Structures are given as structure tokens and as C-alpha cells.
C-alpha positions in Angstrom: 25.0 -48.0 -45.5 22.8 -51.2 -46.3 19.7 -49.3 -46.9 21.4 -46.4 -48.9 22.6 -49.9 -51.2 19.1 -50.8 -51.4 17.8 -47.5 -52.4 20.4 -47.4 -55.0 19.5 -50.5 -56.1 16.2 -50.0 -56.5 16.5 -46.8 -58.2 18.3 -48.4 -60.6 16.2 -51.4 -61.6 13.2 -48.6 -61.6 15.3 -46.9 -64.1 16.1 -49.5 -66.0 12.1 -50.6 -66.4 11.2 -47.2 -67.7 13.8 -47.2 -70.2 12.6 -50.7 -71.0 9.2 -49.8 -71.4 9.9 -46.4 -73.7 12.0 -48.0 -75.3 10.0 -50.8 -76.2 6.9 -48.3 -76.8 9.2 -45.8 -79.5 9.8 -49.6 -81.4 5.8 -50.2 -81.4 4.8 -46.8 -82.5 8.2 -46.7 -85.0 7.1 -50.1 -86.9 3.5 -49.1 -87.4 4.5 -46.0 -88.8 6.6 -47.9 -91.0 3.9 -50.6 -91.7 1.5 -47.3 -92.8 4.1 -45.8 -95.1 5.0 -49.6 -96.8 0.7 -49.9 -97.1 0.8 -46.4 -98.8 3.8 -47.1 -100.8 1.9 -50.1 -102.0 -1.4 -48.7 -102.6 0.4 -46.1 -105.0 2.9 -48.8 -107.3 -0.5 -50.6 -107.5 -2.6 -47.4 -108.8 0.5 -46.3 -111.2 0.6 -50.0 -112.4 -3.3 -50.3 -113.1 -2.9 -46.5 -115.2 0.4 -47.8 -117.0 -1.8 -50.8 -117.9 -4.9 -48.6 -118.8 -2.5 -46.6 -121.1 -1.4 -49.6 -122.6 -4.5 -51.3 -123.7 -5.5 -47.9 -124.8 -2.4 -47.6 -127.1 -3.0 -51.3 -128.6 -6.6 -50.9 -129.2 -5.6 -47.7 -131.0 -3.0 -49.2 -132.9 -5.2 -52.6 -133.7 -7.8 -50.3 -134.7 -6.7 -47.1 -136.2 -9.6 -44.5 -136.9 -10.8 -43.4 -139.8 -10.6 -39.5 -139.8 
């Protein structure tokens, strides 16, 4: 009977260790995916902001110096 209880306890400990390992691995993977998505989003935002600034400066230059045509 003692052997059965010890065996079941060891099985439960091993199962909990596996679950904890897989959970930690998945959490780390999810975090890195979110970080990558955040980096891509920030890069896209920066490019969009630079494009808007470029367009605005071009419009301001044309308004300040209208073409002679």
C-alpha cells in the first residue's frame, strides 16, 4: 500500500512539473510573439508618421512658394 501511495505521489509531482514547464515555455513564446508584433507595429507607425511629415512639409513648401504655371 505504501508503495502505491509513493508511486502515485511521484506521478503527480512529475505531472505537475511537466505542466509547469509547458506553461512557462508557452508563456515565454507568447511574450516574444507579442514583442515582435509590438516592434512591427512601432516600425509601421514610425514610417507612417515620417510619410505624413514629408507630405505636410511638401504641401507647406508649395503653399509658401506657389508654382508659376
